[in-house]
Each structure stands twice: as structure tokens, then as C-alpha cells.
C-alpha positions as CSV (number, residue, x, y, z in Angstrom):
1,X,-20.5,16.3,3.0
2,X,-21.1,20.1,3.4
3,X,-17.6,21.5,3.3
4,X,-16.6,25.1,4.4
5,X,-13.5,26.5,2.7
6,X,-11.8,29.3,4.4
7,X,-9.5,31.4,2.6
8,X,-8.2,34.7,3.7
9,X,-8.5,36.8,0.5
10,X,-11.7,38.4,-1.0
11,X,-13.4,36.8,-4.2
12,X,-12.1,39.6,-6.1
13,X,-8.4,39.1,-5.5
14,X,-6.5,36.7,-7.9
15,X,-4.2,35.0,-5.4
16,X,-2.8,31.6,-5.0
17,X,-4.9,30.7,-1.9
18,X,-8.1,32.0,-3.9
19,X,-7.3,30.0,-7.0
20,X,-6.7,26.8,-4.8
21,X,-10.1,27.4,-3.0
22,X,-11.9,27.9,-6.3
23,X,-10.2,24.8,-8.0
24,X,-10.8,22.6,-4.9
25,X,-14.5,23.7,-4.7
26,X,-15.0,22.4,-8.2
27,X,-13.3,19.1,-7.5
28,X,-15.5,18.5,-4.2
29,X,-18.8,19.2,-6.4
30,X,-17.6,16.7,-8.8
31,X,-16.8,14.1,-6.0
32,X,-20.4,14.7,-4.7
33,X,-20.1,17.3,-1.8
34,X,-21.3,20.6,-1.1
35,X,-18.4,23.1,-0.9
36,X,-19.0,26.9,0.0
37,X,-16.0,29.2,0.1
38,X,-16.1,31.5,3.2
39,X,-19.5,30.8,4.3
40,X,-21.0,32.9,7.3
41,X,-19.7,32.0,10.8
42,X,-23.0,30.4,11.8
43,X,-23.5,28.2,8.4
44,X,-23.8,24.5,9.0
45,X,-21.0,22.4,7.6
46,X,-19.6,18.9,8.2
47,X,-15.8,19.6,7.7
48,X,-13.6,22.9,7.4
49,X,-10.7,23.2,5.0
50,X,-8.7,26.3,6.0
51,X,-6.3,27.7,3.7
52,X,-3.2,29.3,5.5
53,X,-2.6,28.3,9.0
54,X,-1.7,31.6,10.3
55,X,-4.4,33.9,8.4
56,X,-7.2,31.5,9.2
57,X,-6.0,30.8,12.8
58,X,-9.0,32.5,14.4
59,X,-11.4,30.4,12.1
60,X,-9.7,27.2,13.0
61,X,-9.8,27.9,16.8
62,X,-13.7,29.0,16.6
63,X,-14.6,26.1,14.7
64,X,-12.8,23.7,17.1
65,X,-14.3,25.3,20.2
66,X,-17.8,25.4,18.5
67,X,-17.8,22.0,16.9
68,X,-15.3,19.8,18.8
69,X,-16.1,16.7,16.5
70,X,-16.0,18.6,13.1
71,X,-13.0,17.5,11.2
72,X,-10.5,20.2,10.3
73,X,-7.9,20.4,7.5
74,X,-5.3,23.0,7.3
75,X,-3.4,23.7,4.1
76,X,-0.1,25.2,4.7
77,X,1.2,27.9,2.5
78,X,4.7,29.3,1.9
79,X,4.4,32.1,4.5
80,X,3.2,29.7,7.1
81,X,6.2,27.2,6.4
82,X,8.8,29.8,5.9
83,X,7.9,33.0,7.7
84,X,5.4,32.7,10.3
85,X,6.6,29.6,12.1
86,X,9.7,31.8,12.9
87,X,8.3,35.2,13.0
88,X,5.0,34.7,14.9
89,X,4.6,30.9,15.6
90,X,1.8,31.1,17.9
91,X,-1.4,31.3,15.8
92,X,0.2,28.7,13.1
93,X,1.1,26.3,15.7
94,X,-2.3,26.5,17.2
95,X,-3.7,25.7,13.9
96,X,-1.4,22.9,13.4
97,X,-2.4,21.4,16.9
98,X,-6.2,21.7,16.3
99,X,-6.0,20.2,12.6
100,X,-7.0,16.7,12.2
101,X,-4.9,16.8,8.9
102,X,-2.4,19.1,7.3
103,X,-2.0,19.4,3.7
104,X,1.3,20.4,2.0
105,X,1.6,21.4,-1.6
106,X,5.0,20.1,-2.4
107,X,7.1,17.2,-1.4
108,X,9.6,19.0,1.1
109,X,7.0,20.3,3.4
110,X,7.7,17.7,6.1
111,X,11.3,19.1,6.3
112,X,9.9,22.4,7.8
113,X,7.5,20.8,10.4
114,X,8.4,19.4,13.8
115,X,8.0,15.6,14.0
116,X,5.0,15.8,16.0
117,X,3.1,17.1,13.0
118,X,4.3,14.8,10.3
119,X,1.8,11.9,10.9
120,X,-1.0,14.5,10.1
121,X,0.7,15.7,6.7
122,X,-0.6,14.7,3.4
123,X,0.8,16.2,0.2
124,X,-1.5,17.2,-2.6
125,X,0.2,18.5,-5.8
126,X,-1.8,21.5,-7.5
127,X,-2.9,20.7,-10.9
128,X,-3.2,23.4,-13.8
129,X,-4.7,23.9,-17.0
130,X,-2.0,24.0,-19.7
131,X,-1.9,25.7,-23.0
132,X,-3.7,23.8,-25.7
133,X,-0.6,23.4,-27.8
134,X,2.9,25.1,-28.1
135,X,3.1,28.2,-30.5
136,X,6.0,29.3,-32.6
137,X,8.4,31.4,-30.5
138,X,9.0,34.9,-31.6
139,X,11.8,35.1,-34.0
140,X,13.4,38.3,-32.8
141,X,13.5,37.6,-29.2
142,X,14.2,34.8,-26.7
143,X,11.2,35.3,-24.5
144,X,11.4,34.4,-20.7
145,X,8.3,34.7,-18.6
146,X,8.1,35.7,-14.9
147,X,4.9,35.1,-13.7
148,X,4.3,36.5,-10.2
149,X,2.9,39.4,-8.4
150,X,5.4,42.2,-7.5
151,X,6.1,41.8,-3.8
152,X,9.1,41.0,-1.6
153,X,8.6,37.2,-1.4
154,X,9.0,36.7,-5.3
155,X,12.2,38.6,-5.5
156,X,10.3,39.9,-8.8
157,X,13.2,41.8,-10.6
158,X,15.9,39.2,-10.3
159,X,15.4,38.0,-13.8
160,X,15.4,41.5,-15.2
161,X,18.7,42.3,-13.2
162,X,20.3,39.1,-14.7
163,X,19.4,39.9,-18.2
164,X,21.4,43.3,-17.8
165,X,24.5,41.1,-17.5
166,X,24.0,39.2,-20.7
167,X,26.3,40.1,-23.8
168,X,25.1,42.7,-26.1
169,X,24.0,40.2,-28.9
170,X,21.8,38.2,-26.6
171,X,18.1,38.3,-27.6
172,X,16.6,37.5,-24.2
173,X,13.4,39.4,-23.2
174,X,12.0,39.2,-19.7
175,X,8.2,39.5,-20.0
176,X,6.8,40.1,-16.6
177,X,3.1,39.1,-15.6
178,X,1.6,40.1,-12.3
179,X,0.1,42.8,-10.3
180,X,2.2,45.2,-8.2
181,X,1.7,44.7,-4.3
182,X,1.4,48.4,-3.9
183,X,2.3,51.7,-5.9
184,X,5.9,51.6,-4.8
185,X,6.3,48.3,-6.6
186,X,4.4,49.6,-9.7
187,X,6.8,52.6,-10.0
188,X,9.8,50.2,-9.6
189,X,8.7,48.1,-12.6
190,X,7.9,51.3,-14.6
191,X,11.4,52.3,-13.9
192,X,12.9,48.9,-14.7
193,X,11.0,48.8,-17.9
194,X,12.2,52.2,-18.9
195,X,15.9,51.7,-18.1
196,X,16.3,48.0,-19.1
197,X,15.6,47.3,-22.8
198,X,15.4,43.6,-21.9
199,X,12.3,43.9,-19.6
200,X,8.8,44.5,-20.1
201,X,6.1,44.5,-17.4
202,X,2.4,43.7,-18.6
203,X,1.0,43.8,-15.1
204,X,-1.9,41.4,-14.0
205,X,-3.4,39.6,-17.1
206,X,-6.5,37.1,-17.3
207,X,-5.6,33.6,-17.1
208,X,-6.2,32.7,-20.7
209,X,-3.7,35.3,-21.8
210,X,-1.1,34.1,-19.5
211,X,-1.4,30.6,-21.0
212,X,-1.1,32.1,-24.5
213,X,2.1,33.7,-23.5
214,X,3.3,30.5,-21.9
215,X,2.7,28.8,-25.2
216,X,5.2,30.9,-27.1
217,X,7.8,31.5,-24.5
218,X,10.9,29.7,-24.5
219,X,11.6,29.6,-20.8
220,X,10.1,30.7,-17.3
221,X,12.0,31.8,-14.4
222,X,10.5,31.6,-10.6
223,X,12.8,33.6,-8.6
224,X,11.0,33.6,-5.1
225,X,12.7,33.5,-2.0
226,X,9.9,31.4,-0.4
227,X,7.0,29.5,-1.9
228,X,4.5,26.7,-0.5
229,X,4.4,25.2,-3.9
230,X,3.7,27.8,-6.6
231,X,1.0,26.7,-9.0
232,X,2.8,28.5,-11.7
233,X,5.3,25.9,-12.0
234,X,2.4,23.4,-12.4
235,X,1.1,25.5,-15.1
236,X,4.4,25.6,-16.9
237,X,5.0,22.0,-16.8
238,X,1.8,20.9,-18.1
239,X,2.5,23.6,-20.9
240,X,5.7,22.2,-21.9
241,X,7.4,25.3,-20.7
242,X,10.9,24.7,-19.2
243,X,11.8,26.5,-15.8
244,X,14.7,28.0,-14.1
245,X,14.0,28.4,-10.3
246,X,15.8,29.7,-7.3
247,X,16.7,26.5,-5.1
248,X,14.1,26.7,-2.4
249,X,12.2,24.0,-0.8
250,X,9.1,25.0,-2.3
251,X,10.3,24.6,-5.7
252,X,12.6,21.7,-5.2
253,X,9.6,19.8,-3.7
254,X,7.9,20.2,-7.1
255,X,10.6,19.9,-9.5
256,X,12.8,17.3,-7.8
257,X,16.3,17.3,-6.3
258,X,18.2,16.6,-9.3
259,X,16.5,19.1,-11.7
260,X,19.0,21.0,-13.7
261,X,17.6,24.4,-13.7
262,X,18.3,25.7,-10.3
263,X,20.3,28.7,-9.1
264,X,21.3,29.9,-5.5
265,X,18.5,32.3,-4.2
266,X,19.0,36.0,-5.1
267,X,22.1,35.1,-7.1
268,X,22.0,37.5,-10.0
269,X,25.2,36.2,-11.7
270,X,24.2,32.6,-11.5
271,X,20.8,33.1,-13.0
272,X,22.5,35.3,-15.8
273,X,24.6,32.2,-16.6
274,X,21.7,29.9,-16.8
275,X,19.9,32.3,-18.9
276,X,22.7,32.5,-21.4
277,X,23.2,28.7,-21.4
278,X,19.3,28.4,-22.2
279,X,19.8,30.7,-24.9
280,X,22.9,29.6,-26.5
281,X,23.1,26.0,-25.6
282,X,20.3,23.8,-27.3
283,X,21.2,20.7,-25.3
284,X,20.8,22.5,-22.1
285,X,17.4,23.9,-23.1
286,X,16.4,20.1,-24.1
287,X,17.5,18.8,-20.7
288,X,15.3,21.3,-19.0
289,X,12.4,20.4,-21.4
290,X,12.9,16.6,-20.8
291,X,13.2,17.0,-17.0
292,X,9.9,19.2,-16.8
293,X,8.1,16.6,-19.0
294,X,9.1,13.9,-16.7
295,X,7.4,15.7,-13.8
296,X,4.5,17.0,-15.6
297,X,2.1,13.9,-14.9
298,X,2.2,15.0,-11.0
299,X,0.0,17.8,-11.8
300,X,-3.0,16.7,-13.8
301,X,-6.4,17.7,-12.3
302,X,-7.5,14.0,-12.2
303,X,-4.6,13.2,-10.0
304,X,-5.1,16.3,-7.7
305,X,-9.0,15.5,-7.6
306,X,-8.1,11.9,-6.5
307,X,-5.7,13.1,-3.9
308,X,-8.3,15.5,-2.4
309,X,-10.9,12.5,-2.5
310,X,-8.3,10.2,-0.5
311,X,-8.0,12.8,2.0
312,X,-11.7,13.1,2.6
313,X,-12.2,9.4,2.9
314,X,-9.8,9.2,5.8
315,X,-12.0,11.8,7.3
316,X,-15.4,10.6,6.7
């Protein structure tokens, strides 16, 4: 099939939507299809995959109007589920109504949807390339990664604020990787780095460099207030890197209800307590590692490609 993949960000931007579009295009080629990311509006195709129900609403509506029989798959993001369904529901609901299938990226997506949409929903877990092997951690620091762009939805400085609360002898160092959403965020990161000796911001790094840092870090923090199924969790799990996460549906839907590394969203004191335990209690860190290892098989490329193939087989 000729498959159009609509994603709301330009090819030069490293975003979650763009990464998903690129990875799925590769899988679709391996499955024998002809994918094109953001083709011209008049380009011929047999099926549309639209990433982001709200941002792709015009594309979804146009394709349905011009090609009533063409199957449409809408992939639901965190802002679709946990922002636009409340803040501006019209375009999002229109996309959900027009879609033949909806794709969620974590196991709790159905909880955010009205009952009438759940029969359309399929869950595809995003896969990731892990680091080739774990590396020896730094001897003089307990390195904790925060991997995410600096914007409000990520609550990006929560780990840095939590590290400030740790006792003087703590060796925790928060290493933040991600681009600033705008100059104000960059200024805030520079100020935090200047005032907090336990925080360093490296900005947006190539994927290979991120994987190298994951290979030697002791821990990762995902502090987001909303996520549609963060691919960085997949990357951490397949890299053997344990995670501390805010207890939001987008993370619980990947890590499982009983995962031992959650803290209440935006609760600095609770995150500081978990960081301290991970640094000083080997049994707690081992429990996080074991729980992550148990979930890692969900996020292999082979499994994601098979789930995508099954979805297309339904629509063929």
C-alpha cells in the first residue's frame, strides 16, 4: 500500500511525533509498503496515518471528504488526550469520529476516551534502540539523567529542585538533555546550572550521544505532567537504565501499575526521597532495575513492527 504519514512538525525538528513517523516509515517499508511522510496534498495514497488528532485535524477532515473510502488511522498524543480533549475538544473529537482506527502508545489510553471510541483503539508500544552495553558509572557522582525538551508539559526542573533537598554528602548529579522551547527556558536552565551545583544542562544532543550517557548513568527521571507514552521510557528500559517517574497515566501505562518508582506529580519532596533511596539503598535500586527489565520486552522493534502490521492487516 501507498501510505501517507502526516506529522505536524518539520523534518528538521527532533520531536516525539517526528521520531515516531520516521521509525514507522522504516517498519512499513520492511513490511512491503510505500510510506511517505507529509506528502503533497494531492499525492496518491491508499491509507493515511495521522499523528496528533488535534494538530492533524484539517488533514484528517480533508482526506475523509475527498476520499471517503480511504482508511484513516489517528495516533493519539499526550496533548490530545490530556489537554485538547478538554481545552479545545472540537478538532480532536472530529478526528476521532472520522478515523477508522485510533492508536494509543500506552496501556491506559482507553481511560481517557469516551466509551464510543474504545472499539477503534489499538495500542502499539513504541520501541527503541538501547545502548550496546552498560558502561561503568562515574566514580565521583551518582548520575541521574533527565531526557526531555524544556517546556511546561515536561516539568523540566523538578529533578534539579529535588536534588537541592538532598543532604550535603549526596553525590547525585542531574544531567539534563533536551532543547529549550524558547529563550526564556534556556535562560532558566542556565540560571539553575549556575545556582545549583548538582545540575548540568547539555542541551539537545544527537541520539548516539544520548545512548552513551544512558549507558553509564545510574538512573533516569521522567517528571512530566502529561505524556502520551514517552519513547524515552522505552529507551531507558531497553538500555537497562532504571526510571523514577511522576505518576501520570502516560507513564503508568508503560511501566505498570505496581512499578516501585513513582512519585506524585510535581511533588519535589517525594522525588527527593526517591533519589536519596536510589543512591543509598542498593536493594531499592535493584528493585527498580528488576521491574524495568521485566517490562523491557514490550519495547522491541520486532514487537512494534508486528503490532503495526496487525493494524494494517485489519484495514487491508
